[in-house]
C-alpha positions as CSV (number, residue, x, y, z in Angstrom):
1,M,0.0,0.0,0.0
2,M,1.5,3.3,-1.1
3,P,1.2,6.5,1.1
4,S,-1.3,9.0,-0.1
5,G,0.7,12.1,0.6
6,P,4.3,13.2,-0.3
7,L,7.1,11.4,1.4
8,P,8.9,13.2,4.2
9,R,12.5,14.5,3.5
10,A,14.1,11.8,5.7
11,C,12.4,9.0,3.7
12,W,13.5,10.5,0.4
13,T,17.1,10.7,1.6
14,S,17.1,7.0,2.6
15,F,15.4,5.9,-0.7
16,I,18.0,7.8,-2.8
17,S,20.9,6.3,-0.8
18,L,19.6,2.8,-1.4
19,L,19.4,3.4,-5.1
20,L,23.0,4.7,-5.2
21,V,24.3,1.6,-3.4
22,C,22.5,-0.7,-5.8
23,C,23.8,1.1,-8.8
24,L,27.4,1.1,-7.5
25,L,27.5,-2.7,-6.8
26,P,29.6,-4.6,-9.4
27,P,27.7,-7.0,-11.7
28,G,29.4,-10.0,-10.2
29,T,28.3,-9.0,-6.7
30,Q,24.7,-8.4,-7.8
31,G,24.2,-11.8,-9.3
32,Q,27.5,-13.5,-10.1
33,E,26.6,-13.2,-13.8
34,F,30.2,-14.1,-14.9
35,Q,32.5,-17.0,-14.0
36,L,36.2,-17.6,-13.9
37,R,37.3,-20.9,-15.4
38,V,40.6,-22.8,-14.9
39,E,41.5,-25.3,-17.7
40,P,42.3,-28.1,-17.6
41,Q,40.2,-28.8,-14.5
42,N,41.9,-31.3,-12.1
43,P,44.4,-32.8,-14.5
44,V,46.4,-36.0,-13.9
45,V,49.9,-35.7,-15.4
46,P,53.1,-37.7,-15.3
47,A,55.8,-36.6,-12.9
48,G,58.2,-34.1,-14.4
49,E,56.0,-33.1,-17.3
50,S,54.9,-29.6,-18.4
51,L,51.3,-28.3,-18.4
52,L,49.6,-25.4,-20.1
53,V,47.0,-23.7,-17.9
54,N,44.4,-21.2,-19.1
55,C,42.5,-18.8,-16.9
56,S,39.5,-17.1,-18.5
57,I,36.5,-14.9,-17.4
58,D,33.5,-14.3,-19.7
59,C,33.3,-10.7,-18.6
60,P,33.6,-7.9,-21.2
61,S,35.7,-5.7,-18.8
62,A,37.9,-8.5,-17.3
63,E,41.3,-7.4,-16.2
64,L,44.3,-8.4,-14.1
65,I,44.0,-12.1,-14.7
66,S,46.8,-14.0,-12.9
67,L,47.8,-17.5,-11.7
68,E,49.1,-18.4,-8.2
69,T,51.1,-21.6,-7.9
70,S,54.3,-23.0,-6.2
71,L,55.4,-24.4,-9.6
72,L,57.7,-22.6,-12.1
73,K,55.5,-20.7,-14.5
74,E,55.8,-18.6,-17.6
75,S,53.2,-16.4,-19.4
76,A,52.0,-18.2,-22.6
77,G,49.9,-15.3,-23.9
78,S,46.8,-13.3,-22.9
79,G,43.8,-11.6,-24.5
80,L,40.5,-10.1,-23.7
81,G,39.2,-12.1,-20.7
82,W,41.9,-14.8,-20.7
83,A,45.5,-15.5,-19.8
84,A,47.6,-18.7,-20.4
85,F,50.6,-19.9,-18.4
86,H,53.2,-22.6,-19.0
87,L,54.1,-24.8,-16.0
88,S,57.3,-26.8,-16.1
89,N,58.6,-29.8,-14.1
90,V,55.4,-30.7,-12.3
91,T,56.7,-33.2,-9.7
92,G,54.0,-33.2,-7.0
93,D,50.4,-32.8,-6.3
94,T,49.5,-29.1,-6.1
95,Q,46.6,-26.6,-6.3
96,L,46.3,-23.9,-8.9
97,L,44.5,-20.6,-8.1
98,C,43.4,-18.2,-10.9
99,S,42.1,-14.8,-10.1
100,G,40.9,-11.7,-12.0
101,F,38.7,-8.6,-11.7
102,C,35.4,-8.0,-13.4
103,N,33.9,-4.5,-13.0
104,G,36.1,-4.0,-10.0
105,S,35.1,-7.3,-8.3
106,Q,37.7,-10.0,-7.8
107,M,36.9,-13.5,-9.0
108,I,38.8,-16.7,-8.3
109,G,38.9,-20.3,-9.5
110,F,40.7,-23.5,-8.5
111,S,42.2,-26.6,-10.2
112,N,44.0,-29.5,-8.5
113,I,46.9,-31.2,-10.2
114,T,47.5,-34.9,-9.5
115,V,50.9,-36.3,-10.4
116,Y,51.3,-40.0,-11.2
117,R,54.5,-41.9,-11.3
118,F,55.4,-45.6,-11.8
119,P,57.1,-47.6,-9.0
120,E,60.9,-47.3,-9.0
121,R,61.3,-50.8,-7.7
122,V,59.1,-53.9,-7.6
123,E,60.9,-56.8,-6.1
124,L,60.0,-60.2,-4.7
125,A,61.9,-61.1,-1.6
126,P,64.2,-64.2,-1.8
127,L,62.4,-67.5,-1.2
128,P,63.9,-70.2,1.1
129,Q,66.6,-72.3,-0.5
130,W,64.6,-75.3,0.2
131,Q,61.0,-75.2,1.4
132,P,59.5,-78.1,3.4
133,V,56.4,-79.5,1.8
134,G,53.3,-78.9,4.0
135,E,54.7,-75.9,5.9
136,H,53.6,-72.3,5.4
137,L,55.5,-70.4,2.7
138,I,55.6,-66.6,3.1
139,V,55.8,-64.7,-0.2
140,R,56.8,-61.0,0.3
141,C,56.9,-58.1,-2.3
142,M,58.6,-54.8,-1.8
143,V,57.5,-51.7,-3.7
144,S,59.4,-48.3,-3.8
145,G,57.8,-45.2,-5.2
146,G,54.6,-45.1,-7.2
147,A,51.8,-42.5,-7.0
148,P,49.0,-41.8,-6.3
149,R,49.2,-44.6,-3.7
150,D,45.4,-44.9,-3.3
151,H,45.3,-46.1,-6.9
152,L,48.2,-48.5,-6.5
153,T,47.7,-52.2,-5.9
154,V,50.2,-55.1,-5.3
155,V,49.4,-58.5,-6.7
156,L,51.4,-61.7,-5.6
157,L,51.5,-64.5,-8.2
158,R,52.4,-68.2,-8.6
159,E,53.1,-68.5,-12.3
160,E,50.0,-66.6,-13.6
161,K,47.7,-67.5,-10.7
162,E,46.9,-64.8,-8.2
163,L,47.8,-65.7,-4.6
164,G,46.5,-62.4,-3.2
165,R,46.3,-58.6,-3.9
166,Q,46.5,-55.7,-1.4
167,P,46.6,-51.9,-1.6
168,A,50.2,-50.6,-1.5
169,G,49.4,-48.3,1.4
170,K,51.3,-45.2,2.5
171,G,54.5,-46.9,3.7
172,E,57.8,-46.3,1.9
173,P,58.8,-48.8,0.8
174,A,55.5,-50.6,0.7
175,E,55.6,-54.3,1.8
176,V,52.9,-56.8,1.0
177,T,52.9,-60.4,2.1
178,V,50.8,-63.5,1.6
179,T,51.1,-66.9,3.3
180,V,50.3,-70.1,1.4
181,P,51.0,-73.8,2.2
182,A,53.9,-75.3,0.2
183,R,52.9,-78.3,-1.9
184,R,54.9,-80.9,-3.6
185,D,54.0,-79.7,-7.1
186,D,55.3,-76.2,-6.1
187,H,58.8,-77.5,-6.7
188,G,60.2,-75.5,-9.7
189,A,57.3,-73.1,-9.8
190,N,58.0,-69.3,-10.4
191,F,56.7,-66.8,-7.9
192,S,56.5,-63.1,-8.6
193,C,54.6,-59.9,-7.8
194,R,53.1,-57.1,-9.9
195,T,51.9,-53.5,-9.3
196,E,48.8,-52.1,-10.9
197,L,48.4,-48.3,-11.1
198,D,44.8,-47.9,-12.1
199,L,44.0,-44.4,-13.6
200,R,41.1,-45.4,-15.8
201,S,38.7,-43.3,-13.7
202,Q,40.9,-40.2,-14.7
203,G,40.6,-41.0,-18.3
204,L,44.0,-42.8,-18.5
205,G,44.8,-46.5,-18.4
206,L,45.9,-49.4,-16.2
207,F,49.7,-49.4,-15.8
208,Q,51.5,-52.6,-14.6
209,N,55.0,-53.2,-13.4
210,S,56.3,-56.8,-12.6
211,S,59.1,-58.1,-10.6
212,A,61.6,-60.7,-11.7
213,P,60.4,-64.2,-10.9
214,R,61.9,-66.5,-8.3
215,K,61.9,-70.3,-8.5
216,L,60.8,-72.3,-5.5
217,R,62.5,-75.6,-4.5
218,T,60.6,-77.9,-2.2
219,F,61.6,-81.1,-0.4
220,G,59.7,-83.8,1.4
221,F,62.0,-84.2,4.3
222,Q,59.5,-84.7,7.1
223,G,62.0,-84.5,9.9
224,P,62.7,-86.8,12.9
225,N,60.3,-88.9,14.8
226,L,60.8,-88.2,18.5
227,T,59.0,-90.6,20.9
228,L,58.7,-91.3,24.7
229,R,57.9,-94.9,25.7
230,E,56.0,-93.5,28.7
231,P,54.8,-89.8,28.2
232,N,53.4,-89.9,31.7
233,A,55.9,-91.9,33.8
234,T,55.7,-92.7,37.5
235,E,58.5,-91.5,39.7
236,G,61.2,-94.1,39.9
237,T,60.5,-95.8,36.6
238,T,62.8,-96.0,33.6
239,V,62.0,-93.7,30.7
240,T,63.3,-94.3,27.1
241,V,63.5,-91.5,24.6
242,T,64.1,-92.3,20.9
243,C,64.8,-90.0,17.9
244,A,64.8,-91.5,14.4
245,A,64.6,-90.3,10.8
246,G,65.0,-91.7,7.3
247,P,68.0,-92.9,5.4
248,R,71.0,-90.5,5.1
249,V,69.6,-88.4,7.9
250,Q,71.9,-87.6,10.9
251,V,69.9,-87.2,14.1
252,T,71.1,-85.7,17.4
253,L,69.2,-86.2,20.7
254,D,69.8,-83.6,23.4
255,G,73.1,-82.8,21.9
256,V,74.3,-86.4,21.6
257,P,74.5,-87.6,17.9
258,A,73.5,-91.0,16.7
259,A,76.3,-93.4,15.8
260,A,75.8,-92.9,12.1
261,P,73.5,-91.3,9.5
262,G,70.2,-93.2,9.2
263,Q,70.5,-94.7,12.7
264,P,68.3,-93.7,15.7
265,A,69.5,-92.0,18.9
266,H,68.4,-93.3,22.3
267,L,68.3,-91.9,25.8
268,Q,67.4,-93.6,29.1
269,L,66.8,-92.1,32.5
270,N,65.3,-92.9,35.9
271,A,62.4,-90.5,36.3
272,T,62.4,-88.2,39.3
273,A,60.3,-85.3,40.4
274,K,62.9,-82.9,38.9
275,D,62.3,-84.5,35.4
276,D,58.7,-83.4,35.4
277,R,58.0,-81.1,32.4
278,R,61.5,-81.8,31.1
279,T,61.8,-81.2,27.3
280,F,63.9,-83.3,25.0
281,F,65.1,-82.0,21.6
282,C,65.9,-83.9,18.5
283,N,67.6,-82.3,15.4
284,A,67.8,-84.0,12.0
285,T,70.2,-83.0,9.3
286,L,70.1,-83.9,5.6
287,E,72.2,-82.7,2.7
288,V,70.4,-82.1,-0.5
289,H,72.4,-80.9,-3.6
290,G,75.0,-79.4,-1.4
291,V,72.5,-77.6,0.9
292,I,72.3,-78.6,4.5
293,L,68.7,-78.9,5.7
294,H,67.6,-79.0,9.3
295,R,64.4,-80.2,11.0
296,N,63.7,-80.2,14.7
297,R,61.3,-81.9,17.1
298,S,60.7,-81.6,20.8
299,V,58.7,-83.6,23.3
300,Q,57.9,-83.0,27.0
301,L,58.0,-85.6,29.8
302,R,55.5,-85.6,32.6
303,V,56.5,-87.5,35.8
304,L,53.7,-88.5,38.2
305,Y,54.8,-88.1,41.9
306,G,53.2,-87.5,45.2
307,P,52.8,-84.2,47.0
308,K,55.7,-82.5,48.7
309,I,55.6,-79.4,50.9
310,D,58.6,-77.2,50.3
311,R,60.2,-76.9,53.8
312,A,62.4,-74.0,52.7
313,K,59.4,-71.9,51.9
314,C,57.1,-73.0,54.7
315,P,58.7,-72.1,58.1
316,Q,57.8,-74.4,61.0
317,R,57.8,-71.6,63.6
318,L,56.1,-68.3,63.2
319,T,56.1,-65.3,65.6
320,W,53.7,-62.6,64.6
321,K,52.1,-59.5,66.3
322,D,48.4,-59.2,67.0
323,R,46.4,-57.2,64.5
324,T,49.1,-57.2,61.8
325,M,48.8,-58.3,58.1
326,N,50.8,-61.4,57.3
327,I,51.1,-64.2,54.6
328,L,51.7,-67.8,55.2
329,Q,54.1,-68.6,52.4
330,C,53.6,-72.4,52.0
331,Q,53.8,-74.2,48.7
332,A,53.4,-77.8,47.7
333,R,54.5,-79.6,44.5
334,G,53.3,-82.7,42.9
335,N,51.8,-84.2,39.7
336,P,48.8,-84.1,39.8
337,N,48.8,-80.8,41.6
338,P,48.0,-81.3,45.3
339,K,45.5,-79.5,47.4
340,L,47.2,-77.6,50.4
341,Q,45.4,-76.5,53.6
342,C,46.6,-75.7,57.1
343,L,44.2,-76.5,60.0
344,Q,44.6,-75.4,63.7
345,E,44.8,-78.2,66.2
346,G,41.6,-78.6,68.2
347,S,39.5,-75.8,66.6
348,M,40.2,-77.0,63.0
349,F,40.3,-73.3,62.0
350,K,41.5,-73.1,58.4
351,L,44.4,-70.7,58.1
352,P,44.7,-68.8,54.7
353,V,47.6,-69.9,52.6
354,G,49.4,-67.6,50.1
355,I,47.1,-64.6,50.7
356,P,47.3,-61.7,53.2
357,F,45.2,-62.0,56.4
358,L,44.8,-60.1,59.7
359,V,46.4,-62.0,62.6
360,R,44.5,-62.3,65.9
361,L,45.6,-63.4,69.3
362,N,43.5,-66.6,69.2
363,Y,45.4,-67.7,66.1
364,S,48.2,-68.9,68.3
365,G,48.6,-72.6,68.4
366,T,49.7,-75.7,66.3
367,Y,48.7,-76.1,62.7
368,Y,48.9,-79.1,60.5
369,C,49.6,-78.2,56.9
370,Q,48.5,-81.0,54.6
371,A,49.2,-81.4,50.9
372,E,47.0,-84.1,49.3
373,S,46.5,-85.6,45.8
374,S,45.6,-88.9,44.3
375,R,49.2,-90.0,44.7
376,G,49.5,-89.5,48.5
377,T,49.7,-87.0,51.4
378,D,52.4,-84.9,52.9
379,I,52.0,-83.2,56.4
380,L,54.0,-80.4,58.0
381,T,53.6,-79.1,61.5
382,V,53.7,-75.3,61.9
383,M,53.8,-73.5,65.4
384,M,52.4,-70.0,65.5
385,D,52.9,-67.6,68.4
386,V,50.8,-64.4,68.3
387,Q,52.0,-61.7,70.7
388,G,50.1,-58.8,72.1
389,R,51.0,-55.4,70.8
390,N,54.1,-54.5,73.0
391,P,52.8,-55.6,76.5
392,I,56.0,-54.6,78.3
393,A,55.7,-51.0,77.1
394,I,52.0,-50.9,78.2
395,T,53.0,-52.2,81.8
396,I,55.7,-49.6,82.1
397,A,53.3,-46.8,81.0
398,L,50.7,-47.8,83.5
399,G,53.3,-47.9,86.3
400,M,54.5,-44.4,85.4
401,L,50.9,-43.1,85.4
402,T,50.3,-44.6,88.9
403,I,53.5,-43.1,90.3
404,L,52.6,-39.7,88.8
405,G,49.2,-39.9,90.3
406,L,50.5,-40.7,93.8
407,V,52.9,-37.7,93.6
408,I,50.5,-35.2,92.0
409,L,47.4,-35.8,94.2
410,P,48.9,-34.8,97.6
411,A,50.6,-31.8,96.1
412,A,47.3,-30.7,94.6
413,L,45.4,-31.1,98.0
414,L,48.1,-29.0,99.8
415,Y,47.8,-26.3,97.2
416,V,44.0,-26.1,97.4
417,F,43.9,-25.9,101.2
418,G,46.7,-23.3,101.3
419,V,45.1,-21.0,98.9
420,K,41.8,-21.2,100.8
421,K,43.3,-20.2,104.1
422,R,45.1,-17.2,102.5
423,H,41.8,-16.0,101.1
424,D,39.8,-15.9,104.4
425,I,37.8,-12.6,105.1
426,Y,38.5,-10.4,108.2
427,R,36.4,-7.5,109.7
428,V,37.6,-4.7,112.1
429,R,35.2,-3.7,114.9
430,Q,34.6,0.1,114.8
431,S,35.5,2.2,117.9
432,S,33.1,4.7,119.4
433,T,33.0,8.1,117.8
434,Q,32.3,9.9,121.1
435,L,35.1,11.5,123.1
436,P,35.7,9.8,126.4
437,L,35.0,11.9,129.7
438,A,38.0,10.4,131.2
439,S,41.2,9.3,129.8
440,R,41.8,5.6,129.4
441,Q,43.8,3.2,127.3
442,P,42.5,2.8,123.8
443,E,40.9,-0.5,123.1
444,E,42.7,-2.8,120.7
445,A,40.9,-3.7,117.5
446,V,39.4,-7.1,117.7
447,A,39.4,-9.2,114.6
448,V,36.4,-11.4,114.0
449,E,36.7,-14.2,111.5
450,V,33.9,-14.4,109.2
451,S,33.5,-17.7,107.7
C-alpha cells in the first residue's frame, strides 16, 4: 500500500541512498553473472611433465588475470578475458588458483593437479633355498615409489595364478605379504609380484610393473620322529627317549648324535620329580644338492609323583604380632597338583595360605599343613605364636601413670587448702565516735573471723 501524501524529506534521503548503493555494486556481486574458469580442470599428469593452464573470465571488462602456484610458470599469452601460463617440471600434487577482476570485483577459480609416477622398484623377496612340503610359505613383495598410492595395488603370483592382492598403502617402501601352504607340485614353480596403477577413472589406463620371478625348490624331508615310551611316567621308573629319521639323515638327541646317519638315537633315565616337564630336543640334518637342511622336534615328559611341601618356603615356627597383616608362604609340588590346607589343632580353624590376612591373638597354636593328591599325602607341623601389641611398654606406661598420680594428688590437695586459708575474710570492729570523759587506754581492735 503506497502512502497518499508526499514522502517526508528523511524518507526521500534513505530511498535515494539505497538506489545509489544498488547502482554502484559490481555486476558479479549483484548476481554473479560471470564465471572464472581454470582449464584443464583437475588434470592428472606424469611426474616431471609440463602443463599449459588457461584462466578465463566471460566478462567484457575483465582485467588483471593471474595464476598463483608454487610451480615454475611462464606467461604463454593473454587476451580479452583470458591469460595462459606454461608450468614446467610438475613433480608433486598441487593446487592452482586463478584470479581476476570484473567490474572491480575480484573472482577466483581452482584446479588440483594430481601427479602420477610408476614404482621405481618392484621386487619379490628371496624365497627359502629349500621349502619343506606342507609348511607355510611366506611370499613377500617390496615396492618403492609409485603415485598416487590410493590407486596402486600389489598382486602376488604363482606363475599366472593370483595368490592375493592388497593396496600398496602409504609406507615407503611398501611391503605386501601372503602366506600359502607349500605343496609338492610347487617345486620348480615361479613366484613373482606385480603392481597395478589404475588411472582409468581419470581417463588414462591401467599401468602394470612386474618383478623378476623367483623359483621355489621344495623337499619332502618330514624330519625326525621323537617318541617317549612313557609320556606320563611314574616317579622311579625307567624312561626311554628315541629319535629316528629316514636314510642318510643324521639325528642328534639332546646334543648327543647317533652313531651314524640313518641310525636312531636313544636316551634312558630314571624318572624323578625334577624331570617333570623336562623337554627333549631332536635335530635331524640332511644334505640335498650341497645344501644342509635342518628339521627339529621336541617332546615333554610328565612325571607322576606324590605331593611334597617345600620346607624351605614354609617355616615351621612363626612369631607374629596381634592385628598385623601377614602371609603364610607355604607351597606344595606334585603331579597331579596337590591341594594344600593348614588347620589349627583342636578348633580345626583353616588358616589362609598364600594370601594376606589379619592376625588375631586366638590364632596362636599348632597347625597341621597337609598337601593331598591322588598319589598321596604330605603333612608339615607349623607352630604359630601371636604376641600382644608391646605388653612390656604398656605395663611400664601404667606404672608411670600410677606413680605420677601418687605424687601429684597430695601436692594438689596441699595447694588447694593453702590457697583457701590465705583467702579468708576479716572485719575490724569500729571504735566509738564519742570523746571519752576520762582518759583511758585505747581499746585494741578485735578481729572477728567471718566464715
